[in-house]
C-alpha positions in Angstrom: 21.1 -27.5 221.8 22.6 -29.0 225.1 19.3 -28.7 227.0 17.4 -30.4 224.3 19.9 -33.3 224.6 19.3 -33.4 228.4 15.5 -33.4 227.8 15.7 -36.2 225.3 18.0 -38.3 227.4 15.8 -38.1 230.4 12.7 -38.9 228.3 14.3 -41.9 226.7 15.4 -43.1 230.1 11.8 -43.0 231.4 10.6 -44.8 228.2 12.9 -47.8 228.6 15.0 -47.6 231.8 16.1 -51.2 232.2 17.2 -51.8 228.6 19.3 -48.6 228.7 21.0 -49.7 231.9 20.8 -46.2 233.4 22.3 -42.7 233.3 25.8 -41.4 234.1 25.1 -37.8 235.2 28.2 -35.8 235.7 27.3 -32.7 237.7 28.3 -30.9 240.9 25.6 -30.0 243.5 23.6 -27.1 242.2 20.0 -26.0 241.5 20.5 -27.1 237.9 21.3 -30.7 239.0 18.3 -30.6 241.3 16.2 -29.7 238.3 17.5 -32.7 236.4 17.2 -35.2 239.2 13.8 -33.8 240.1 12.6 -34.6 236.6 13.3 -38.3 237.4 11.0 -38.3 240.4 8.2 -40.1 238.6 10.6 -43.1 238.3 10.7 -43.2 242.1 14.4 -43.9 242.4 15.7 -45.3 245.7 18.8 -43.5 246.9 21.9 -45.4 247.9 25.4 -44.3 249.0 28.9 -45.7 248.3 29.2 -47.2 251.8 26.1 -49.3 251.6 26.6 -53.0 252.5 25.6 -56.2 250.8 22.8 -56.9 253.2 21.0 -53.6 252.4 21.5 -54.2 248.7 20.7 -57.9 248.3 19.1 -58.8 251.6 20.3 -61.2 254.3 19.8 -62.4 257.8 17.6 -60.2 260.0 19.5 -60.5 263.3 16.9 -59.0 265.6 14.1 -61.0 264.0 16.1 -64.2 264.0 16.9 -63.9 267.7 13.3 -63.1 268.6 11.8 -65.9 266.5 14.4 -68.6 267.2 14.7 -69.4 263.5 16.4 -67.6 260.5 14.5 -64.6 259.4 15.7 -62.9 256.2 15.2 -59.4 254.9 14.8 -58.3 251.2 17.4 -55.9 249.8 16.9 -52.8 247.8 17.8 -54.7 244.6 15.6 -57.7 245.2 12.7 -56.2 243.3 14.8 -54.3 240.7 13.6 -50.9 239.7 15.5 -47.6 239.6 18.4 -46.8 242.0 20.2 -43.5 242.4 23.9 -43.7 243.5 25.2 -40.4 244.9 28.9 -39.4 244.8 29.4 -42.2 242.3 33.0 -41.1 241.6 33.9 -42.5 245.1 32.3 -45.9 244.4 34.7 -48.7 245.5 35.5 -51.5 243.1 33.6 -54.1 245.1 30.4 -52.1 245.1 30.8 -51.3 241.4 31.2 -55.0 240.6 28.1 -55.9 242.6 26.0 -53.2 241.0 27.2 -54.3 237.6 26.1 -57.8 238.3 22.7 -56.5 239.2 22.5 -54.5 236.0 23.4 -57.6 234.0 20.5 -59.6 235.6 17.8 -60.6 233.3 14.2 -61.4 234.3 14.5 -65.1 233.5 16.9 -65.5 236.4 14.1 -64.8 238.8 14.9 -61.2 239.6 13.6 -57.9 238.2 15.8 -55.7 236.1 17.6 -52.8 237.6 18.3 -49.3 236.3 21.1 -47.2 237.9 21.4 -43.4 237.9 25.0 -42.6 238.9 25.5 -39.0 240.0 29.2 -38.2 239.5 30.3 -35.1 241.4 34.0 -35.4 240.4 35.8 -32.0 240.3 38.9 -33.0 238.4 40.1 -35.0 235.5 41.3 -37.8 237.7 37.8 -38.4 239.2 35.1 -40.4 237.5 32.7 -43.3 237.4 34.3 -46.8 237.7 34.6 -48.5 234.4 32.5 -51.5 235.5 29.5 -49.1 235.8 30.3 -46.7 232.9 30.3 -49.6 230.5 26.8 -50.7 231.5 25.1 -47.3 231.6 23.8 -46.4 228.2 23.3 -42.6 228.6 25.7 -39.9 229.6 25.0 -36.3 230.5 27.4 -33.6 231.7 26.0 -30.3 233.1 29.4 -28.6 233.0 29.1 -25.2 231.3 25.3 -25.3 231.2 23.8 -22.1 232.6 20.5 -22.0 234.4 19.2 -19.4 232.0 19.6 -21.9 229.1 17.3 -24.4 230.8 13.6 -24.9 231.3 11.4 -27.0 233.5 11.3 -30.7 232.6 8.0 -32.5 232.6 7.0 -35.6 230.6 3.3 -36.4 230.5 2.6 -39.9 231.8 0.1 -40.6 229.0 2.7 -39.9 226.4 5.2 -42.2 228.2 2.6 -45.0 228.3 1.9 -44.6 224.6 5.6 -44.7 223.8 6.1 -47.8 225.8 3.3 -49.5 224.0 4.8 -48.5 220.6 8.2 -49.8 221.8 6.9 -53.3 222.2 5.6 -53.3 218.6 8.8 -51.9 216.9 10.3 -54.4 214.4 13.8 -55.7 214.7 16.3 -53.9 212.3 19.6 -55.8 211.8 20.9 -53.1 209.5 20.6 -50.5 212.2 22.8 -52.6 214.5 25.3 -53.1 211.7 25.7 -49.4 211.2 26.0 -48.8 215.0 28.7 -51.5 215.2 30.7 -49.9 212.4 30.4 -46.5 213.9 31.6 -47.7 217.3 34.6 -49.2 215.6 35.4 -45.9 213.9 35.2 -44.1 217.3 37.6 -46.6 219.0 34.9 -48.2 221.2 35.8 -51.8 221.9 32.9 -52.6 224.2 30.3 -55.0 222.8 27.7 -53.5 225.1 27.9 -50.0 223.5 26.2 -50.9 220.1 23.5 -52.9 221.9 22.8 -50.0 224.3 22.8 -47.6 221.3 20.3 -49.8 219.5 18.0 -49.8 222.6 18.4 -46.0 222.7 17.4 -45.7 219.0 14.4 -47.9 219.6 13.3 -45.8 222.5 13.7 -42.7 220.4 11.7 -44.1 217.6 8.9 -45.2 220.1 8.9 -41.7 221.7 8.7 -39.9 218.3 6.0 -42.2 217.0 8.1 -43.7 214.2 6.9 -47.1 213.0 10.6 -48.2 212.7 14.1 -46.9 213.5 14.9 -43.9 211.4 18.3 -42.1 210.7 17.2 -39.4 213.1 16.8 -42.0 215.9 20.3 -43.4 215.1 21.9 -40.0 215.3 20.2 -39.4 218.7 21.6 -42.7 219.9 25.1 -41.9 218.7 25.1 -38.6 220.6 23.8 -40.0 223.9 25.6 -43.4 223.9 28.8 -43.0 221.9 30.1 -39.5 222.8 31.5 -40.3 226.2 32.9 -43.7 225.1 34.9 -42.5 222.2 38.7 -43.1 222.5 39.6 -42.0 218.9 38.1 -39.8 216.3 38.5 -40.5 212.6 39.7 -37.6 210.3 37.3 -34.9 209.6 35.6 -34.5 206.3 38.3 -32.2 205.0 41.0 -34.6 205.9 39.3 -37.8 204.7 39.9 -38.9 201.2 37.0 -41.0 199.8 37.9 -44.2 198.1 36.4 -44.4 194.6 34.0 -47.3 194.1 35.3 -50.3 192.1 33.4 -51.4 189.0 31.4 -54.6 189.1 33.5 -57.2 187.2 30.3 -58.9 186.0 28.5 -55.9 184.5 31.4 -53.4 184.2 29.2 -50.7 185.8 30.1 -48.9 189.0 28.1 -50.2 192.1 25.5 -48.1 193.7 27.0 -46.0 196.6 25.3 -45.4 199.9 24.6 -41.8 198.8 22.5 -43.3 196.0 20.4 -45.3 198.4 17.7 -43.0 199.9 17.2 -45.1 203.1 20.8 -45.7 203.9 22.5 -43.6 206.6 26.3 -43.1 206.1 28.3 -44.2 209.1 30.1 -40.9 209.0 26.9 -39.2 210.1 26.8 -41.2 213.3 30.5 -40.4 213.9 29.9 -36.7 213.4 27.0 -36.8 215.8 29.1 -38.3 218.5 31.9 -35.8 217.7 29.5 -32.9 218.1 28.2 -34.1 221.4 31.7 -34.6 222.8 32.6 -32.1 225.5 35.9 -30.3 224.6 37.9 -31.7 227.6 36.3 -35.1 227.8 38.9 -36.9 225.8 41.7 -35.7 228.0 39.6 -36.5 231.1 38.9 -40.1 230.0 42.6 -40.5 229.1 43.5 -39.5 232.6 41.0 -41.9 234.0 42.4 -44.8 232.0 45.8 -44.0 233.2 44.8 -44.4 236.9 45.1 -48.0 237.9 42.8 -49.8 240.3 42.1 -46.9 242.6 39.0 -44.7 242.8 39.8 -42.6 245.8 41.1 -39.7 243.8 40.5 -36.3 245.2 40.8 -37.6 248.8 44.6 -37.3 249.2 44.7 -41.1 249.4 47.5 -43.3 248.2 48.0 -47.0 248.3 45.6 -49.2 250.2 46.7 -51.1 253.3 44.7 -53.4 255.5 44.2 -52.4 259.1 42.4 -53.7 262.1 42.1 -50.4 263.9 41.3 -47.5 261.6 40.2 -46.7 258.1 37.3 -47.5 255.9 35.3 -50.5 257.1 35.5 -53.7 255.1 33.4 -56.8 255.4 34.3 -58.8 258.5 36.2 -62.1 258.2 36.4 -65.2 260.2 39.2 -65.2 262.8 40.2 -65.1 266.4 40.6 -61.8 268.4 44.1 -61.0 269.5 47.3 -59.2 268.3 45.4 -56.0 267.7 42.4 -57.7 266.0 39.0 -56.8 267.4 35.8 -58.8 267.3 32.9 -57.6 265.1 30.1 -58.3 267.5 27.2 -57.8 265.1 28.8 -60.0 262.4 29.6 -62.6 265.0 26.0 -62.7 266.3 24.8 -62.8 262.7 26.9 -65.9 262.0 25.8 -67.7 265.2 22.1 -66.9 265.1 21.0 -69.5 262.5 22.5 -72.3 264.6 20.9 -71.7 268.0 18.1 -74.2 267.4 20.6 -77.0 266.8 22.6 -75.8 269.8 19.7 -76.0 272.3 21.4 -78.8 274.2 24.4 -76.6 274.7 22.4 -73.5 275.8 22.1 -72.4 279.5 18.9 -70.4 279.9 18.5 -67.7 277.3 22.2 -67.3 276.6 23.4 -67.7 273.0 25.9 -70.3 272.2 28.8 -68.9 270.2 31.5 -71.2 269.0 35.0 -70.3 267.7 33.9 -70.7 264.1 31.3 -67.9 264.6 34.0 -65.4 265.5 34.3 -62.5 263.0 37.1 -59.9 263.0 36.8 -56.2 262.1 38.7 -55.1 259.1 39.5 -51.7 257.7 41.2 -50.3 254.7 43.6 -47.5 255.4 45.0 -45.4 252.6 48.4 -43.7 252.8 48.9 -40.0 252.2 50.3 -39.1 248.8 53.3 -36.8 248.3 54.4 -35.2 245.0 58.1 -34.5 245.0 59.2 -31.8 242.5 62.8 -32.1 241.6 63.5 -28.7 239.9 66.6 -27.8 237.8 67.7 -24.3 238.7 71.1 -24.4 236.9 72.4 -21.7 234.6 71.3 -23.3 231.4 67.8 -23.7 232.8 67.7 -20.1 234.1 68.8 -18.8 230.7 66.1 -20.6 228.8 62.7 -21.2 230.4 63.0 -21.0 234.2 60.1 -18.5 234.4 57.8 -20.7 232.3 58.8 -23.8 234.3 58.0 -22.0 237.5 54.6 -21.1 236.1 53.9 -24.7 235.2 55.0 -25.8 238.7 52.7 -23.3 240.3 49.7 -24.7 238.4 50.7 -28.2 239.2 51.1 -27.2 242.9 47.5 -25.9 242.8 46.3 -29.1 241.3 48.1 -31.1 244.0 46.6 -28.9 246.7 43.1 -29.4 245.2 43.7 -33.2 245.5 44.9 -32.6 249.1 48.2 -34.1 248.4 51.5 -33.3 250.2 54.1 -31.6 248.0 57.9 -31.4 248.5 60.5 -29.4 246.6 64.0 -30.5 245.7 66.3 -28.1 243.8 69.6 -28.7 242.2 72.2 -26.3 240.8 75.9 -25.8 241.0 77.3 -29.0 242.3 74.7 -29.9 245.0 71.0 -30.6 245.5 68.9 -29.6 248.5 65.5 -30.5 249.9 64.2 -27.0 249.8 60.8 -27.8 251.1 59.9 -31.0 253.1 56.5 -32.6 252.4 53.8 -30.1 253.3 50.2 -29.2 252.4 50.8 -25.5 252.6 50.3 -24.1 249.1 51.4 -20.6 250.2 54.7 -21.9 251.6 55.4 -24.0 248.5 54.8 -21.0 246.2 57.0 -18.8 248.4 59.9 -21.2 248.2 59.4 -21.6 244.5 59.4 -17.8 243.8 62.7 -17.4 245.8 64.6 -20.0 243.9 68.0 -18.7 242.6 69.4 -19.7 239.3 72.9 -20.3 237.9 75.7 -22.8 238.0 76.1 -26.3 236.7 73.5 -29.0 236.4 74.0 -31.8 239.0 71.1 -33.9 237.6 72.3 -37.1 239.4 72.5 -35.3 242.7 68.9 -34.0 242.2 67.6 -37.5 241.4 69.4 -38.9 244.4 68.0 -36.3 246.8 64.5 -36.8 245.3 64.9 -40.6 245.8 66.0 -40.1 249.4 63.0 -37.9 250.1 60.7 -40.5 248.5 62.2 -43.3 250.6 61.8 -41.2 253.8 58.2 -40.3 252.9 57.5 -44.0 252.2 58.9 -44.9 255.7 56.3 -42.6 257.2 53.5 -44.4 255.3 53.2 -42.0 252.4 53.0 -42.8 248.7 55.6 -40.7 246.9 55.7 -39.7 243.2 58.7 -37.9 241.7 58.4 -35.2 239.0 61.7 -34.1 237.5 61.8 -30.8 235.6 65.0 -30.2 233.8 66.4 -29.3 230.4 68.6 -32.4 230.5 72.0 -30.8 230.2 73.7 -32.6 233.0 77.4 -31.7 233.5 78.2 -32.4 237.1 78.7 -35.9 238.4 77.9 -37.2 241.9 81.5 -36.6 243.0 81.0 -32.9 242.1 83.3 -33.0 239.2 82.5 -31.5 235.8 82.0 -33.7 232.8 79.0 -34.5 230.7 79.8 -38.2 230.2 80.3 -39.0 233.8 77.3 -36.9 234.8 75.0 -38.7 232.3 76.2 -42.1 233.6 75.5 -41.1 237.2 72.1 -39.8 236.3 71.2 -43.0 234.5 72.4 -45.1 237.5 70.2 -43.2 239.9 67.3 -43.3 237.5 67.5 -47.1 237.5 67.6 -47.0 241.3 64.3 -45.0 241.2 62.7 -47.6 238.9 63.9 -50.4 241.1 62.5 -48.8 244.2 59.0 -48.8 242.7 58.5 -45.1 243.2 56.3 -43.5 240.5 58.0 -40.8 238.4 57.7 -38.6 235.4 60.3 -36.5 233.5 59.3 -33.0 232.2 61.6 -31.6 229.6 61.7 -27.8 230.1 64.3 -27.1 227.3 63.6 -25.0 224.3 64.1 -28.1 222.1 63.3 -31.6 223.4 66.4 -33.6 224.4 66.7 -37.2 223.3 68.8 -37.8 226.5 65.8 -37.2 228.7 63.8 -39.8 226.8 66.5 -42.3 227.6 66.5 -41.1 231.3 62.7 -41.5 231.5 63.0 -45.1 230.2 65.6 -45.8 232.8 63.3 -44.5 235.5 60.4 -46.6 234.1 58.4 -43.4 233.4 57.5 -41.2 230.5 58.9 -37.9 229.3 56.7 -34.9 228.5 58.1 -31.9 226.6 57.0 -28.6 228.1 56.9 -26.8 224.7 54.2 -29.3 223.6 52.6 -30.2 226.9 50.4 -27.6 228.6 50.0 -27.5 232.4 46.6 -29.3 232.3 48.2 -32.1 230.4 51.0 -32.3 232.9 48.5 -32.2 235.7 46.5 -35.1 234.1 49.7 -37.2 233.7 50.7 -36.5 237.4 47.1 -37.2 238.5 47.3 -40.6 236.8 50.6 -41.4 238.5 49.2 -40.3 241.9 46.3 -42.8 241.3 48.7 -45.6 240.3 
């Protein structure tokens, strides 16, 4: 049962929090999430946010204390003493903070610092939002509350005496190399390439054995570890039992008898059991969601309508200050400057006049910000006669769903239509979903297919959006039957050549793109066109709207 899995995961986290790394909790704000996080209250987690600075985390110079004492006074950070930390809105965690938290999770007691356990609360609403990989790889447990109803839950309470007894048994559990071997083999079958995963799964199995009072790790404990640690990490699933064909055992050449199989060994646990446990715990849409996350490159601001990152000295998200000289739009960071100058005031006493601080040019710190551009998704839609006669209604339905996804991400959308011998920018970049749907519903159909003109108009719209600081992505929906060239003359050969030339120009411009084949049968020519554009081609007969949305979401995060 899902709630039993939640209960077990929280209990094991309280038994051995540091060796499990922590918990990735995917849940939107709700009373159910409050019930889960409330059960972790005995661990006394300290809450942090994604905008926290290094001084608060790791400690640093206490500016007020230093100025008052006349000598450097340092503060201790939240992670100085280890313990449990709860990160809210973890899907918005920037790469720098994720790396620093990962470093804290990797710390071992012999390095002079206590171990840290992280509870990352992921409130991501779409497939393109999620926990940064640097943290997801280090957190042993994963729970998703999606689809779980309040009526299916119950209060969570773990007696402290039972936890203390489990921790005592955990210290006495013997090491079992065979359990680790089975976990490694199962991870390989599930396509998990992280070396941390089997170690985290082994720690999870040990905690389960200690909680259940087992003198050693049992198959039941390994199954629980596979469900909690492997399910969200799986990138491939082996064939099911019906599809798999077992290989007959080879006879022993020395004795001529067949070797003993794992089924004949009463204490052996087949690796397929662990794989099936992970398969059963896998949410239905998680594979697609993880695939979308892997497609997004180096950006974790999804869902905010943000595109590429640009450094700014005026506006945007604050970044750590850097040494520099004010001027040319650069502004001084007063606090950072005082922090840099404070430790040297004792040595600069001969330069001081009264109680004034001595600030040298090398102490100057400049404010920095990261400003992200607005994203715009440009739909280039084929409304020619061949398209209207085949799947125009279905294509419009898919576009409406994609428009809704873009609106949910707060992206701008633009609409380019091509038919007859021309292409038009039917809708300039806008965030109005109602206006976009109205223009889409009124699209006429008929005439030739000027694919090259459509691509050229889309490229022009992308360049114009880029000149305004936006990050454009082009989505071309067509059946691929181009028959009108750029000079408005009919002819399939010339039309295909012009379309390929404009597609290469799109690739050279660096604008992200995707080709969606809306024909009844997939067209090989569109695969070649997609390669010329440096993109991929998705066939609408085989690709549902959620798949198209995931592909577009990955592009928008590229």
